[in-house]
Structure formats: structure tokens, C-alpha cells
C-alpha positions in Angstrom: 0.0 -0.2 0.4 2.5 1.9 0.8 4.3 1.5 -2.5 1.2 2.6 -4.7 0.5 5.6 -2.9 4.0 6.3 -2.8 4.2 6.1 -6.4 0.9 7.5 -7.1 2.4 10.8 -5.3 5.8 10.6 -7.1 4.0 10.1 -10.4 1.9 12.8 -11.0 3.4 15.4 -8.8 -0.5 16.5 -8.4 0.0 16.8 -5.2 -3.0 19.7 -4.4 -5.3 16.8 -6.2 -4.4 13.7 -5.2 -5.3 16.0 -1.1 -8.0 16.1 -2.6 -9.0 12.9 -3.5 -8.2 11.3 -0.6 -10.3 14.1 1.4 -12.8 12.9 0.3 -12.7 9.5 0.4 -12.4 9.3 4.1 -15.2 11.3 4.2 -17.3 9.5 2.1 -16.1 7.0 3.6 -17.1 8.1 7.3 -20.1 9.4 6.2 -21.0 5.8 5.0 -20.7 3.9 8.4 -20.9 6.3 11.3 -23.7 6.6 12.2 -25.6 10.2 13.1 -27.8 11.1 15.3 -29.7 13.9 14.3 -29.5 16.1 11.5 -28.1 19.9 12.5 -29.6 21.2 10.3 -33.0 21.1 11.9 -32.4 20.2 15.8 -35.2 19.9 18.3 -33.6 21.1 21.4 -36.9 20.9 23.8 -39.7 17.7 24.4 -42.9 18.6 24.1 -44.6 19.0 26.7 -49.0 18.5 26.9 -50.0 20.4 30.2 -46.9 23.2 29.3 -48.9 27.0 28.7 -48.0 29.8 28.1 -49.0 31.7 31.9 -45.8 29.3 32.7 -43.3 29.9 30.7 -44.2 33.6 32.2 -44.6 32.6 34.6 -41.0 30.5 34.8 -39.2 33.7 33.8 -41.0 35.8 36.6 -39.6 33.6 38.9 -36.4 33.8 37.6 -35.8 36.4 37.7 -37.2 38.0 41.0 -34.8 34.4 42.9 -31.8 36.7 40.3 -33.2 39.2 42.5 -33.1 38.2 45.8 -29.8 35.9 45.4 -27.4 39.7 44.0 -29.5 41.5 46.7 -26.4 41.0 49.1 -25.4 45.1 51.2 -28.5 45.3 52.1 -30.6 43.0 54.9 -33.9 44.3 54.6 -34.0 44.5 50.9 -33.1 41.5 50.7 -35.8 40.0 52.8 -38.4 41.5 50.6 -37.0 40.6 47.4 -37.1 37.3 49.2 -40.4 37.1 50.2 -41.6 38.1 46.7 -39.5 34.9 45.1 -40.7 31.9 47.7 -44.6 33.5 46.7 -44.2 33.9 43.5 -42.7 29.6 43.4 -45.3 29.0 45.3 -47.6 30.0 42.8 -45.7 28.5 39.7 -45.1 25.1 41.5 -49.7 25.1 42.7 -50.0 26.1 39.1 -48.1 23.7 37.4 -49.8 21.1 39.6 -52.7 22.1 38.0 -52.2 22.0 35.3 -50.8 18.8 35.5 -53.3 17.2 36.4 -56.5 18.9 33.9 -54.0 18.5 31.8 -54.1 14.7 33.1 -58.0 14.1 33.5 -58.4 16.0 29.4 -56.7 12.7 28.5 -58.1 10.9 30.7 -61.4 11.2 29.6 -60.8 11.5 26.4 -63.2 8.8 24.1 -61.8 7.4 21.4 -60.5 4.0 20.3 -56.6 6.4 20.8 -57.5 5.4 24.3 -57.6 2.5 25.4 -57.5 3.3 29.5 -60.7 5.5 29.3 -62.9 3.3 31.0 -60.2 1.4 33.7 -59.8 4.8 35.2 -63.4 5.5 35.1 -63.5 2.6 37.0 -60.6 2.9 38.8 -62.4 6.7 40.2 -65.7 5.1 41.0 -66.9 6.8 37.7 -68.2 5.0 35.9 -70.5 1.7 36.4 -68.9 -2.0 37.4 -69.5 -3.8 34.2 -72.7 -6.4 34.6 -72.1 -9.9 36.8 
């Protein structure tokens, strides 16, 4: 192999052309043999969460902003305590809203009445909302 490569380089005297061909061969070999996880141009950064709303996005941003204000207020103890109180109130409201949206979404999912959701009847029986099957 070394003799062939050496003779090609010394005989043709077109090193730039040979480098381009070699690079193309390596690139082609990599593309065919290595697995790509995602197309870099069309990657999805976030997974879909069915219960997430625009309200939750706004609340998350507001809560994070209040947390940063609280963390940065170091010089005045009174101001720091006021920021802490506002942050903790907003954090509790945010957590309660997330919990409420999750429950609402779960109930909505369980009440779907189509053939795609086979758990509808099971949920109703487990929650005591449906009629028991005839015996």
C-alpha cells in the first residue's frame, strides 16, 4: 500500500488533487459508516410537554428573575428579605400552577372517548365514576 501511494504521489506530481481526492474518500467513508444522531440543521432542542402553557413560561421567567434579584441583593438585609419574600411567594404560585395544569391535562387525557385511548374505562372504574361491568 505504501509503495502504491508513494508511486502515485511521485509519478503524478499533482499533490493538491490527490489531497482533495483523499479527503473526499475519507469523508465518504465516514458518512457511510458512522451513525448520525440528528441532522444538525433540523435538531429539536426541547421535548413536547402537553400540559405546558404560555402562562407557565411567563411565570417561570418571572420566578427566575425574582430569584436572581434575591440572590444579588447582598448589601442591604431589608431589601434582601423583601426580595426573598416576593421570590418565595412567586415560586409557590408557580409550583401550584404547574400542579394544577398537570392534573387538568391528566383529567383531559383520561376523559378522551376515542379508540386511541383504551385507558378511559379503566380510569373511570378506578376513580369510582363509572358503572361496574355487569356480572
